Each structure stands twice: as structure tokens, then as C-alpha cells.
C-alpha positions as CSV (number, residue, x, y, z in Angstrom):
1,M,5.1,-12.5,-2.2
2,N,4.8,-9.5,0.1
3,L,2.4,-9.4,3.0
4,F,-0.1,-6.6,2.7
5,L,-2.6,-5.6,5.4
6,P,-4.6,-2.6,4.3
7,E,-5.2,0.5,6.3
8,I,-8.7,1.8,6.6
9,G,-9.2,4.1,3.7
10,S,-6.8,2.2,1.4
11,Q,-8.1,2.2,-2.2
12,L,-7.6,-0.9,-4.4
13,Q,-8.2,-1.0,-8.1
14,L,-9.1,-4.5,-9.4
15,T,-6.7,-5.7,-12.1
16,K,-8.9,-8.8,-12.7
17,D,-12.6,-9.6,-12.2
18,W,-13.2,-10.6,-8.5
19,N,-15.7,-13.4,-7.8
20,F,-16.8,-13.8,-4.2
21,I,-19.7,-15.1,-2.1
22,L,-22.0,-12.3,-0.8
23,Y,-23.6,-13.5,2.4
24,S,-27.3,-12.9,3.1
25,E,-26.7,-10.6,6.1
26,Y,-28.2,-7.2,6.9
27,R,-25.0,-5.3,6.3
28,N,-25.0,-6.6,2.7
29,E,-28.6,-5.7,2.1
30,T,-27.9,-2.8,-0.3
31,M,-25.6,-5.0,-2.4
32,I,-28.1,-7.8,-2.4
33,K,-30.7,-5.5,-3.8
34,K,-28.3,-4.1,-6.4
35,I,-27.8,-7.6,-7.8
36,G,-31.5,-8.2,-7.9
37,G,-31.7,-10.4,-4.9
38,T,-34.0,-10.1,-1.8
39,F,-33.2,-9.9,1.8
40,S,-35.5,-10.6,4.7
41,W,-34.7,-10.1,8.4
42,G,-34.7,-13.2,10.5
43,R,-34.8,-15.8,7.7
44,S,-33.0,-19.0,8.5
45,G,-31.1,-20.8,5.7
46,A,-31.1,-17.6,3.6
47,K,-29.6,-17.8,0.1
48,N,-26.1,-16.5,-0.4
49,F,-25.1,-15.1,-3.8
50,L,-22.1,-15.4,-6.1
51,V,-21.1,-11.9,-7.2
52,T,-18.6,-10.7,-9.7
53,I,-17.1,-7.2,-9.4
54,P,-15.5,-6.3,-12.7
55,K,-11.9,-5.4,-13.4
56,D,-10.9,-1.7,-12.9
57,T,-13.5,-1.2,-10.1
58,V,-12.0,0.8,-7.2
59,L,-12.7,-0.5,-3.7
60,T,-12.2,1.5,-0.5
61,V,-11.4,-0.5,2.6
62,D,-13.9,0.5,5.3
63,R,-13.4,-2.1,8.0
64,V,-11.1,-4.9,8.9
65,Y,-12.3,-7.6,11.3
66,I,-9.8,-10.3,12.3
67,R,-9.8,-11.7,15.9
68,K,-8.1,-14.7,17.5
69,G,-10.3,-17.7,17.8
70,V,-13.1,-16.5,15.6
71,S,-11.6,-17.0,12.1
72,D,-15.0,-18.0,10.6
73,F,-15.9,-14.3,11.0
74,S,-12.7,-12.8,9.6
75,S,-13.8,-10.3,7.0
76,L,-13.2,-7.0,5.3
77,T,-15.8,-4.4,4.5
78,F,-15.6,-2.3,1.4
79,R,-17.2,0.7,-0.2
80,I,-17.4,1.3,-3.9
81,P,-17.0,5.1,-4.0
82,K,-19.0,7.0,-6.5
83,D,-16.3,9.5,-7.4
84,K,-13.9,6.7,-8.4
85,N,-16.6,4.5,-10.1
86,K,-18.7,6.8,-12.2
87,K,-21.6,5.0,-14.0
88,H,-20.7,1.8,-12.1
89,I,-23.6,-0.5,-11.4
90,Y,-22.4,-0.9,-7.8
91,A,-21.3,2.7,-7.1
92,G,-22.1,3.9,-3.6
93,V,-22.6,0.4,-2.2
94,R,-21.1,-0.9,1.1
95,F,-20.6,-4.6,1.7
96,W,-18.5,-7.2,3.4
97,A,-16.8,-10.4,2.3
98,K,-15.0,-13.2,4.1
99,L,-11.2,-13.0,4.3
100,S,-10.8,-16.2,2.3
101,D,-12.5,-14.4,-0.6
102,V,-10.7,-11.1,0.0
103,N,-7.4,-12.9,-0.3
104,K,-8.2,-13.8,-3.9
105,I,-8.4,-10.1,-5.0
106,E,-5.9,-9.1,-7.6
107,F,-5.4,-5.3,-7.4
108,E,-3.2,-2.3,-7.7
109,L,-2.9,0.1,-4.7
110,I,-4.0,3.6,-5.9
111,S,-4.2,5.4,-2.6
112,C,-1.1,6.6,-0.7
113,N,0.3,8.4,2.3
114,E,1.0,11.8,0.9
115,K,3.5,12.7,3.7
116,T,5.5,9.6,2.9
117,M,5.3,10.2,-0.9
118,E,6.6,13.8,-0.3
119,L,9.5,12.3,1.7
120,I,10.3,9.8,-1.1
121,R,10.3,12.6,-3.7
122,N,12.6,14.7,-1.6
123,I,15.0,11.9,-1.1
124,D,15.0,11.1,-4.8
125,E,15.8,14.8,-5.7
126,K,18.5,15.2,-3.0
127,S,20.2,11.9,-3.9
128,K,20.5,13.0,-7.5
129,E,22.6,15.9,-6.4
130,V,25.3,13.7,-4.8
131,L,25.2,10.4,-6.8
132,D,25.7,9.5,-10.4
133,S,22.8,8.1,-12.3
134,L,23.6,4.4,-11.8
135,E,24.3,4.8,-8.1
136,Q,21.2,6.9,-7.6
137,S,19.0,4.4,-9.4
138,F,20.4,1.5,-7.4
139,F,20.0,3.5,-4.2
140,M,16.4,4.4,-4.8
141,K,15.4,0.8,-5.8
142,T,17.0,-0.5,-2.7
143,L,15.2,2.1,-0.5
144,L,11.9,1.3,-2.2
145,G,12.1,-2.4,-2.2
146,G,12.8,-2.9,-5.9
147,K,10.3,-0.3,-7.0
148,T,11.0,3.1,-8.6
149,I,9.9,6.6,-7.9
150,N,7.4,6.3,-10.8
151,N,5.6,3.1,-9.6
152,I,5.8,3.3,-5.8
153,R,2.5,3.8,-4.0
154,T,2.3,3.2,-0.3
155,M,0.1,3.8,2.7
156,D,3.1,3.4,5.1
157,T,4.1,6.2,7.4
158,P,7.5,7.8,6.6
159,E,9.3,6.0,9.4
160,P,10.0,2.7,7.6
161,F,11.6,4.5,4.7
162,L,13.8,6.6,7.0
163,L,14.9,3.5,8.9
164,R,15.9,1.9,5.6
165,L,18.1,4.8,4.5
166,N,21.1,3.4,6.2
167,D,20.5,-0.1,4.8
168,A,20.2,1.5,1.3
169,M,23.5,3.3,1.8
170,V,25.3,0.1,3.0
171,E,24.0,-1.8,-0.1
172,L,25.1,1.0,-2.3
173,K,28.7,0.8,-1.0
174,N,28.7,-3.0,-1.3
175,K,27.5,-2.7,-4.9
176,Y,30.2,-0.1,-5.8
177,H,32.9,-1.6,-3.7
178,Y,35.9,0.0,-5.2
179,P,37.7,2.0,-2.4
180,E,37.6,5.4,-4.1
181,T,34.0,5.0,-5.2
182,A,32.9,3.8,-1.7
183,K,34.8,6.8,-0.2
184,N,33.0,9.2,-2.5
185,I,29.7,7.6,-1.7
186,D,30.3,8.0,2.0
187,K,31.3,11.7,1.5
188,N,28.3,12.4,-0.8
189,M,25.8,10.6,1.4
190,I,26.9,12.6,4.4
191,Q,26.4,15.7,2.4
192,F,23.0,14.3,1.4
193,I,22.0,13.6,5.0
194,R,23.1,17.1,6.1
195,A,21.3,18.7,3.2
196,Y,18.1,17.0,4.0
197,K,18.6,17.3,7.7
198,I,17.6,13.7,8.2
199,Y,19.6,13.4,11.4
200,T,17.0,15.6,13.1
201,L,14.5,12.8,12.7
202,F,16.8,10.3,14.4
203,G,18.6,12.3,17.1
204,D,22.0,13.9,17.2
205,E,23.9,14.4,14.0
206,D,26.9,12.6,15.4
207,D,24.9,9.4,16.0
208,V,23.8,9.3,12.4
209,L,27.0,10.2,10.7
210,K,29.5,8.2,12.8
């Protein structure tokens, strides 16, 4: 299980219907009306609602509220964007749900950090120039935490992937441990680093290539 804390703006597509409790609170008024309920300001003991949002709905994370000592109020606020949910009954609605319900969401991340994705694509292309197909496939899966260039979607900034480059290279040499192969990998990866000028992101070339 991988820990995932969404950035504001992350878009999640439900892979299973999501059932949660919609609390009768003014920020949920629009959603309450959408499901046919009523909301009145200042009512004590107001009725909460059990809501089901169907599979394939796209949710945009709009607010994350988690503070020490007030876990009862931990929540995430979502929008259901119209452009991603055409003809959806809840399209355009903004609402919040408690963290305990949010943690039950089954989803696929569909948004990504385009700068990071560009970096990953460039690394994929450059590594193909200096590694054979088996080495390159192993290298990219190591770099991407078991995923491939075709199924990676991330909101991470480029830095974590750049910092994992050296680890991916070490794993590559450990996997193909024959001396001549390891020597060739070292030689090829140095060419790769120089070609992509990755050392400029870390500091001096000598620090990276030593």
C-alpha cells in the first residue's frame, strides 16, 4: 500500500461507486439540494444523508483540512467539474466529506504534473539510446516504482524522480552484475547523464559522475 496525500487540484476518477455520509452543513447545501434534500440554517439535529457517487465520476480535490488535535473535523472538499462529467447529475457541485469516508475511495489518478511527465518521457527516450531493451525496461520500472511509462501518472514535482536516478542505476548494475555488463552500463549511463545534462540539476558534473 502506498501513502497518497493529494495536492489541491488533483483529479481522481472513481473505479468503484463511492458511498459516504453527506453532513447537513452549509458548505454542502448545493449537494443536499441535488439529492432532493433540504437544508435550513441554524437547525439542531439536522438530518445527514447517505450519498452514492457512481463509478467513473471525476472528482477534483479543492481543499484538504487536517489539523493536530481536531481529527473529528478532518475532511476533504471536492468539486465535480462539468467538463469532466458531462450530463452527470452532480456536475458542478462542491461538497466536503470526512476523512474516514474519503479513505474508502477507490480511484485512478488522472491529473499529473506536466513538467514531471516531460522529464520522465525525456529520461525514457535518452535511456533507450544507451541501454538494451531489457536493461532499459528494468531501469524505468525501478525509477518509476514498478510502473511503466505508459501507466505512470503523478502530481509529484520532478525532484523525487531526479533523486531516484542514482538508485535506479545502482539497481540496474546489481541486476546485471556481470563485470563487462556492469562496466558497459556505467559507461552508457555516464553518456546518458551527459546527454541529458542532468548534472546541472544537482551541481558540478564531477560530483554526479564520480
